[in-house]
C-alpha positions in Angstrom: -0.9 94.0 17.7 1.9 96.1 17.7 0.3 99.4 17.9 3.1 101.3 16.5 7.1 100.6 16.2 9.4 103.1 18.2 12.8 103.8 16.0 16.0 103.4 17.5 16.8 106.6 18.6 20.5 106.9 19.2 23.7 109.6 19.7 25.2 108.1 16.5 24.9 108.8 13.0 23.7 104.9 12.8 21.4 105.4 9.3 21.6 106.1 5.8 22.6 109.8 4.7 18.8 110.9 3.4 17.7 110.0 6.8 20.2 111.3 8.9 20.1 113.2 12.3 22.4 114.2 15.1 20.9 114.9 18.0 22.3 118.1 19.5 21.4 120.7 22.1 24.6 123.1 22.2 27.9 123.5 19.8 30.5 121.2 20.9 33.2 123.5 19.8 34.8 123.5 23.2 35.4 119.9 23.5 36.5 119.9 20.4 39.5 122.2 20.6 40.4 120.4 24.0 40.9 117.3 21.9 42.8 118.8 19.2 45.2 120.6 21.5 45.7 117.0 23.1 46.4 116.0 19.3 49.0 118.9 18.8 50.5 118.3 22.2 50.4 114.8 22.1 53.9 113.4 23.8 54.1 110.0 21.7 53.2 108.5 18.3 50.4 106.3 20.2 49.0 109.1 22.1 48.7 111.0 19.0 47.4 108.1 17.1 44.5 107.7 19.2 43.8 111.1 19.6 43.5 111.5 15.8 41.0 108.3 15.9 39.1 110.0 18.2 38.8 113.3 16.4 37.8 111.3 13.3 35.1 110.3 15.5 33.8 113.6 16.6 34.1 114.8 13.0 32.3 112.4 11.3 29.6 113.3 13.8 29.7 117.0 13.2 30.0 115.9 9.1 33.1 117.4 8.4 33.7 114.6 6.3 36.7 116.6 5.3 38.3 116.5 8.6 37.3 113.4 9.3 39.3 111.6 6.7 42.4 114.2 7.6 42.0 112.7 11.2 41.6 109.0 10.3 44.6 109.0 7.9 46.5 110.2 10.6 45.5 108.2 13.2 45.8 105.0 10.9 49.5 105.9 9.6 50.6 106.5 13.1 49.4 103.1 14.5 51.7 100.6 12.9 53.2 98.2 14.9 50.6 99.0 18.0 48.4 95.7 17.9 45.8 97.7 20.4 45.8 100.7 17.7 45.6 98.4 14.8 42.8 97.0 16.2 41.1 100.0 17.4 41.7 101.1 13.9 38.9 98.9 12.1 36.4 100.3 14.8 37.1 104.3 13.5 37.3 102.8 9.9 34.2 101.3 10.3 32.4 104.6 11.6 33.8 106.5 9.1 31.7 104.8 6.8 28.4 104.6 8.0 25.8 106.6 6.0 27.0 104.9 2.7 25.7 101.5 1.4 28.6 99.1 2.0 27.1 97.4 4.8 28.8 94.3 4.3 32.1 96.2 4.5 31.0 97.9 7.8 30.2 95.1 9.3 33.3 93.3 7.9 35.5 96.0 9.3 33.7 96.1 12.8 33.7 91.9 13.5 37.8 92.0 12.5 38.1 94.9 15.1 36.4 93.2 18.0 38.3 89.6 16.9 41.9 91.5 17.4 40.7 93.5 20.3 39.9 90.2 22.5 43.3 89.5 23.4 43.6 93.1 25.5 42.1 92.8 28.5 41.8 96.8 29.2 39.2 99.1 30.0 39.6 100.9 26.5 39.4 97.8 24.4 35.9 96.6 26.4 34.4 100.5 25.7 35.6 100.1 22.0 34.4 96.4 21.3 31.0 97.5 23.4 30.2 100.6 20.7 31.3 98.4 17.9 28.5 96.1 19.2 25.9 98.8 19.8 26.8 99.2 15.5 26.3 96.0 14.7 23.0 95.3 16.8 21.5 98.1 14.6 22.7 96.8 11.3 20.9 94.0 12.2 17.7 96.0 12.7 18.2 97.5 10.2 18.0 94.2 8.0 15.2 93.6 10.0 15.9 91.4 12.5 14.8 92.2 15.7 16.1 88.9 17.6 19.8 89.2 16.0 20.1 93.1 17.6 19.2 92.3 20.7 21.5 89.3 20.7 24.1 91.9 20.1 23.1 94.4 22.4 22.1 91.9 25.1 25.0 89.4 25.3 27.3 91.6 23.6 27.6 95.6 24.1 26.1 95.7 27.4 28.3 93.0 29.3 31.5 94.5 27.3 30.2 97.9 28.5 29.6 96.4 32.1 33.5 95.8 32.2 35.0 98.9 30.7 33.5 100.5 33.4 32.3 103.5 31.4 28.8 104.7 32.6 28.1 106.4 29.4 28.0 103.5 27.3 26.6 101.3 30.3 23.7 103.9 29.8 23.5 103.8 26.0 24.2 99.4 26.1 20.8 99.7 28.3 18.7 102.1 26.3 19.0 99.9 23.2 17.8 96.9 25.0 15.0 99.0 26.4 14.1 100.2 22.3 14.4 96.5 21.5 11.6 95.4 24.2 9.9 98.9 22.7 9.4 97.1 19.4 8.2 94.1 20.7 5.4 95.7 23.0 6.8 94.5 25.7 6.6 97.8 27.6 6.7 96.6 31.7 10.3 95.3 30.3 11.6 97.9 28.4 11.1 100.6 31.2 13.5 98.6 33.6 16.3 99.3 31.2 14.8 102.4 30.2 15.6 103.9 34.1 18.6 102.2 34.3 20.0 104.0 31.5 18.7 107.4 32.2 20.6 106.7 35.4 23.8 105.8 34.2 23.7 108.7 32.0 23.0 111.2 34.6 26.2 109.8 36.1 28.5 110.1 33.2 31.1 112.3 32.9 30.0 115.6 31.6 33.9 116.3 30.5 34.2 112.9 28.8 31.2 112.9 27.3 29.8 116.7 26.2 26.6 114.7 24.9 25.4 113.9 28.3 22.4 116.3 28.1 21.0 115.2 25.1 21.4 111.2 26.0 19.8 112.1 29.3 16.6 114.5 27.5 16.1 111.4 24.9 15.7 109.1 26.8 13.4 111.5 29.1 11.1 111.7 26.3 11.5 107.7 25.3 10.7 107.4 28.6 7.6 109.9 29.0 6.2 108.5 25.5 6.4 104.4 27.2 4.5 105.6 30.6 1.7 106.9 28.2 1.5 103.6 26.5 1.8 101.9 30.3 -1.4 104.6 30.9 0.8 106.0 33.4 -0.4 109.6 32.9 1.0 111.3 35.6 4.3 109.9 35.4 4.8 111.2 31.5 3.7 114.1 32.5 6.6 114.6 34.9 9.2 112.8 32.5 7.3 115.8 29.4 7.8 118.7 31.9 11.2 117.9 32.5 12.6 117.4 29.0 10.6 120.8 28.3 12.5 122.3 30.8 15.8 121.1 29.5 15.1 122.0 26.0 13.9 125.6 27.0 17.4 127.1 26.2 17.5 125.7 22.8 14.3 126.5 21.0 16.0 125.4 17.7 17.3 121.7 18.7 16.2 118.8 16.6 15.4 117.0 20.1 12.1 118.7 19.7 11.1 116.4 17.2 11.2 113.2 19.4 9.6 115.9 22.2 6.5 116.4 20.0 5.9 113.1 19.1 5.7 112.1 23.0 3.5 115.2 23.4 1.1 114.5 20.6 0.9 110.9 22.5 0.3 112.4 25.6 -2.4 114.6 23.8 -4.1 111.5 22.1 -3.9 109.5 25.1 -5.8 112.2 26.6 -8.4 112.2 24.6 -7.6 115.8 23.8 -6.8 115.1 19.9 -7.0 118.7 18.3 -4.1 119.6 21.0 -2.5 116.3 19.8 -2.2 117.1 15.5 -0.5 120.2 17.0 1.7 118.9 18.7 2.3 116.1 15.7 2.2 119.2 13.1 5.0 121.3 14.7 7.7 118.2 14.9 6.7 117.6 10.9 7.3 121.3 10.5 10.6 120.7 12.4 11.8 118.0 9.4 11.0 120.2 7.2 8.3 118.0 5.2 10.8 116.0 4.3 9.5 112.5 3.8 12.6 110.4 4.3 12.9 111.0 7.6 12.6 108.3 10.5 11.7 110.6 12.9 9.1 112.6 10.9 7.3 109.3 9.8 6.8 108.4 13.2 4.9 112.0 13.3 3.0 111.5 10.3 1.4 108.1 11.4 0.9 109.7 15.2 -1.4 112.4 13.3 -2.6 109.7 11.1 -4.2 108.3 14.4 -5.4 111.4 16.0 -7.2 112.4 12.2 -9.1 108.7 12.7 -10.2 109.3 16.0 -11.6 112.5 15.0 -13.2 110.4 12.6 -11.4 112.7 9.9 -11.1 109.7 7.2 -10.6 111.5 4.4 -7.6 113.3 5.3 -6.2 110.4 7.3 -6.1 108.1 4.2 -4.4 110.7 2.2 -2.1 111.1 4.9 -1.1 107.6 4.8 -1.3 106.9 1.2 1.4 109.5 1.1 3.5 107.7 4.2 3.2 104.2 2.5 5.1 105.0 -0.4 8.3 106.1 2.0 11.1 103.9 0.6 12.9 104.0 4.5 9.7 102.1 6.1 10.7 99.6 8.6 9.1 96.1 7.9 7.3 96.0 11.3 5.8 99.5 10.3 4.5 98.5 6.9 2.6 95.9 8.2 1.1 97.8 10.7 0.2 100.8 8.1 -1.7 98.6 6.0 -3.6 97.2 8.9 -4.7 100.1 9.5 -5.3 101.3 5.7 -8.0 98.4 6.2 -9.7 99.7 9.0 -9.7 103.5 7.7 -12.2 102.4 4.3 -14.1 100.1 6.4 -14.9 103.3 8.6 -16.2 105.0 5.8 -17.6 101.7 4.3 -15.7 101.5 1.2 -15.5 97.3 1.9 -13.7 97.0 -1.9 -10.9 99.1 -0.7 -11.1 97.4 2.8 -10.7 94.0 1.6 -7.7 94.9 -0.8 -5.9 96.3 1.8 -6.6 93.7 4.1 -5.4 90.9 1.4 -1.6 93.1 1.0 -1.5 92.8 5.4 -2.2 89.1 5.3 0.3 88.8 2.4 3.0 90.8 3.5 2.6 89.8 7.7 4.4 86.8 9.0 1.9 86.0 12.2 4.5 83.0 12.8 7.5 85.0 12.8 6.0 87.8 15.1 4.8 85.5 17.8 8.6 83.3 17.3 10.5 86.9 17.5 8.6 88.2 20.7 9.7 85.0 22.2 12.9 84.8 21.1 13.5 88.6 22.6 12.2 87.2 26.1 14.7 84.1 25.7 17.2 86.3 25.1 17.0 88.4 27.6 16.5 85.4 30.7 19.7 83.8 29.2 21.4 86.9 29.8 19.9 87.2 33.6 21.4 83.3 34.0 24.2 84.2 32.8 24.9 87.2 35.3 23.5 85.6 37.9 26.0 82.4 36.7 29.0 84.7 37.4 28.0 86.2 40.5 27.8 82.8 41.9 31.2 81.7 40.4 32.4 84.5 41.7 31.7 84.2 45.1 32.0 80.9 45.6 35.7 81.3 44.5 36.2 84.0 47.2 34.8 81.8 49.6 36.9 79.1 48.8 40.2 81.2 49.1 38.7 82.1 52.6 37.8 78.8 53.8 41.4 76.9 52.9 43.6 78.2 55.4 41.2 77.7 57.9 40.7 74.0 56.8 44.4 73.7 56.3 44.8 74.5 59.9 42.4 72.3 61.4 43.0 69.3 59.4 45.5 67.9 61.7 43.3 67.5 64.9 40.4 66.8 62.6 42.4 63.7 61.8 42.9 62.7 65.3 39.5 63.7 66.3 37.9 61.3 63.4 39.9 58.0 64.2 38.2 58.4 68.0 35.1 58.9 66.8 35.0 56.6 64.1 35.3 53.6 66.9 32.8 55.0 69.0 29.9 55.3 65.9 30.8 51.7 64.9 30.2 50.5 68.9 27.1 52.7 68.8 25.9 51.7 65.7 26.0 47.3 66.3 24.4 48.3 69.7 21.4 50.4 67.2 21.4 47.8 65.2 20.9 45.1 67.7 18.1 46.9 69.6 16.2 48.3 66.5 16.0 45.5 63.8 12.4 44.7 64.7 11.2 48.3 64.4 13.2 48.3 61.4 11.3 45.8 59.4 7.9 47.6 61.2 8.8 50.4 59.5 9.7 48.8 55.9 6.4 47.6 56.2 4.7 51.1 57.3 6.9 52.5 54.1 5.5 50.2 52.3 2.3 50.9 52.1 3.3 54.7 52.5 4.3 53.6 49.1 1.3 52.6 47.7 -0.7 55.4 48.9 1.5 57.6 46.9 1.7 55.7 44.2 -2.3 56.0 43.7 -1.8 59.2 44.8 -0.1 60.2 41.9 -1.6 58.0 39.5 -5.0 60.6 40.6 -2.7 63.4 39.9 -2.0 61.6 36.5 -5.4 61.1 35.7 -6.7 64.8 36.5 -3.5 66.5 34.4 -4.7 64.4 31.4 -7.9 65.5 31.7 -7.1 69.3 32.3 -4.8 69.3 29.7 -7.1 67.6 27.0 -9.8 70.4 27.9 -7.6 73.2 27.8 -6.6 71.7 24.5 -10.0 71.2 23.3 -10.4 74.5 24.6 -7.4 76.0 22.2 -8.9 73.8 19.4 -12.3 74.9 19.3 -11.4 78.9 20.0 -8.8 78.1 17.0 -11.4 77.0 14.8 -14.0 79.8 15.8 -11.2 82.5 15.1 -9.5 81.2 11.9 -12.5 79.9 10.2 -15.7 80.2 11.5 -14.9 84.2 12.2 -13.0 84.1 8.9 -15.7 82.7 6.8 -18.7 84.9 8.2 -16.5 88.4 7.9 -16.0 87.4 4.2 -19.6 86.9 3.6 -20.2 90.3 5.7 -17.3 92.0 3.2 -18.9 90.3 0.1 -23.1 91.4 1.4 -21.4 94.7 2.3 -20.1 96.0 -0.9 -23.4 94.6 -3.4 -24.2 97.6 -5.8 -26.1 100.0 -3.6 -29.4 99.8 -6.5 -31.8 99.4 -4.0 -31.4 98.9 -0.3 -32.9 95.3 1.1 -34.0 95.7 5.2 -33.5 91.9 4.4 -30.4 92.0 3.7 -29.6 95.1 5.7 -30.6 93.5 8.6 -28.7 90.1 7.9 -25.6 92.0 7.6 -26.1 93.9 10.7 -26.7 90.1 12.6 -23.7 89.0 10.7 -21.4 91.8 12.5 -23.2 90.9 15.9 -22.4 87.3 15.7 -18.7 87.8 14.2 -18.6 90.0 17.5 -20.1 86.9 20.0 -18.1 84.8 18.1 -14.8 86.8 19.0 -15.9 87.1 22.6 -16.7 83.4 23.0 -13.2 82.4 21.1 -11.2 84.9 23.7 -13.1 83.4 26.4 -11.9 80.1 25.5 -8.4 80.8 25.3 -7.8 84.5 26.6 -4.7 85.8 23.8 -3.6 88.2 27.7 -2.9 84.6 29.3 -0.1 83.4 26.7 1.1 86.7 25.9 0.9 89.1 29.4 0.1 86.4 31.8 -1.8 85.5 35.0 -2.1 88.9 36.4 -3.0 90.6 33.7 -5.0 88.2 32.0 -7.5 87.9 35.7 -7.3 91.9 35.6 -8.7 92.1 31.6 -11.1 88.9 32.8 -12.2 91.1 35.9 -13.0 94.0 33.6 -14.7 92.1 31.2 -17.4 90.9 33.2 -17.8 94.0 35.2 -22.0 95.0 34.3 -23.6 98.2 34.9 -24.5 98.2 38.9 -22.1 95.1 39.7 -18.7 96.3 40.8 -15.6 94.0 40.1 -12.7 94.9 42.0 -9.5 93.0 41.5 -6.4 93.1 43.7 -2.8 91.1 43.4 -0.3 91.0 45.1 3.4 88.9 43.8 2.1 87.2 41.1 4.6 85.9 39.0 4.7 84.8 35.4 7.6 82.0 35.8 4.9 79.0 37.4 4.0 76.3 34.5 1.4 77.7 31.8 -0.8 74.6 33.0 -0.8 75.6 36.6 -1.1 79.7 35.1 -4.3 78.4 32.7 -5.7 75.9 36.3 -5.9 79.3 38.2 -7.2 81.3 35.5 -10.4 78.6 35.1 -10.7 78.7 38.3 -11.3 82.5 38.9 -13.0 82.2 35.9 -15.7 79.8 37.2 -15.8 81.5 40.4 -16.5 84.8 39.1 -19.2 83.5 36.6 -21.3 82.3 38.9 -20.7 85.6 41.0 -22.0 87.3 38.2 -24.5 84.6 36.8 -26.4 84.0 40.8 -25.3 86.5 43.1 -27.3 89.5 42.5 -24.4 91.5 44.0 -23.7 95.2 43.4 -19.7 94.7 44.2 -17.2 91.6 43.9 -13.8 91.7 44.9 -11.3 89.5 43.5 -7.9 89.3 45.4 -5.2 87.2 43.9 -1.5 86.7 46.7 1.2 84.4 45.7 4.1 84.2 48.4 6.8 81.3 47.2 5.0 78.0 46.3 1.8 79.1 47.8 -1.3 80.7 45.8 -4.1 82.3 47.7 -7.7 83.3 45.8 -10.6 85.1 47.5 -14.2 86.1 45.7 -15.9 87.8 47.9 -19.9 89.7 46.7 -22.7 91.1 48.4 -24.9 89.2 46.8 -28.0 87.0 48.1 -25.7 83.9 49.1 -27.2 80.4 48.2 -27.6 77.2 50.3 -24.3 75.5 50.5 -25.8 72.0 51.1 -28.6 72.3 49.2 -29.5 71.4 45.5 -29.3 74.4 43.8 -25.4 74.7 44.5 -25.2 71.8 42.3 -25.6 74.1 39.0 -22.3 76.4 40.3 -19.9 74.2 39.0 -18.5 73.7 42.4 -17.3 70.1 41.1 -15.1 71.4 38.2 -13.8 74.0 40.9 -12.8 71.5 43.4 -11.5 69.0 41.1 -8.9 72.1 39.6 -8.0 72.5 43.7 -7.1 69.0 44.5 -5.5 69.0 41.1 -2.9 71.7 42.8 -2.8 69.8 46.1 -5.2 73.2 47.2 -8.1 73.7 50.1 -11.1 75.4 49.2 -13.5 77.5 52.0 -16.8 78.8 50.8 -18.6 80.9 53.5 -21.9 81.8 52.3 -25.5 82.0 53.3 -29.3 83.6 52.3 -29.2 87.8 52.4 -25.2 87.3 53.8 -23.1 87.3 50.4 -20.4 84.4 49.5 -17.2 84.3 50.3 -14.6 81.8 48.7 -11.0 81.4 49.8 -8.6 78.8 47.9 -4.8 78.0 49.1 -3.5 76.3 45.9 0.5 75.2 45.6 2.2 76.2 42.9 
């Protein structure tokens, strides 16, 4: 479940007028005057036209509608009979309409301009097209289509930005992709793009982009907040301190809206909920109390969660009721807020309202769409990476071929003569070899035939093992799904009905039944998760094994997990098989070893996967009858399926070490 949805921070005004927020540190008057001077002293109509279009863009950002319209009209009038400027004019015309309600016209203008600019192999053309696709991607997000938004940023805006060579634009495109992954709760992937965005912003030109400091501060704050949720609190504090230092000279900057939200999230993660509330209240105050503001809404949601943790449920519910009335809530956020309301009412034992909000949440959400949406994001990014690698390979191959062509031409004549002589020698040698080795070839053929039979038999065994393991995993999934969606839901419904009975007289037997139902539901969910852990499907093998170690640790028994080089690109069935092996070994150690410490090590090196599970327990007799109950035959079956090897080193009172080498 996504805990919250990060809004799209942008340095361009993309949102409807009532929710606009222009990010500012100081004022850009010096830069604006310089561009106006370029307009007045331009030596040609084309230069004057392009400068006018840029000024319309600047005054749109400054919200000076009169000057924006004046310079746009000047630019469009002077652009006639110039193909490039006429094409560029569509982007600036579209940008002048941003903030209005006619989204269709904005999109049409942007796509028309992009189409016309494709004929120009110029850095400036790529730059305008890249900015157009940033706006188009944002429009898709406003429609609720995150997948199409990522497609616009990743497969259009980012490649065009790279072709333009404009470092600020490349930074913006990386930032927008990173925020899409934040919305999908893919925080590690988001961190990669956000770090690249910050690097490009810091290397961009201050003269060409006077809003460079704002971009750096904004991205630094986003990275800080992402590190909070990655539980890298030291790194988050470093980025918060960096942002605060840059903001100090500008106490009235609206960038503090973003800063206070990240600071509040940081204190919340530390468990300092009072300080978190102070930070969120500062941010809400900066928004002027305007509920029709995306950024104020984010702050109110952060305050709501802090109030829940302080168990101030009435205040939290009152705040969320007001927040849900906001007409600018994003669909993803609205779904999360409904679920949170149900949880809040459940905490104060108002089960009727909890049930009502659960129903609203169920109707509103589309879990199949959400799962497909997150998978689509990862698929789009992989396609982008493959495309980038293919382009690099083609470029290297063309350079290599160009360099080799002259060498091959020079050698061709001498090679032809040499080939003729060598061919004659080869023919004589082959005839001699054939006569001498015909008998050996017949014997080798028979040996090959026998080896093929053994290979076929081995393959059949592998297929049988694969079918058995696949069937076993499918059955686990089916049972887990039935337990979670069927029995768990039914028990929860019974619990709600019993809990919401009129409180005329407390009946001890019924109260005890409600308590036992709650414990049974928790145990049922634990069993369901154990049969098919969600973390393995969503976050990969390493995170799943780490969660397994945490879940199995007991008081007085420490489980340490060490991993290195584990990739998520191996087939899912391999990941599941490895997970089951570690699960079985850990379960044995926890149940039977009486150890105080268990060490789990997983290392992947190419196609080789190494596992070590070591404990300091009582050990066991490996050849005795007691080891039969440890599930070793099942583990060996899985190891054989992965063409692996297993070694067990154990003796009484000396602990146990299991080493496995698997082929993935």
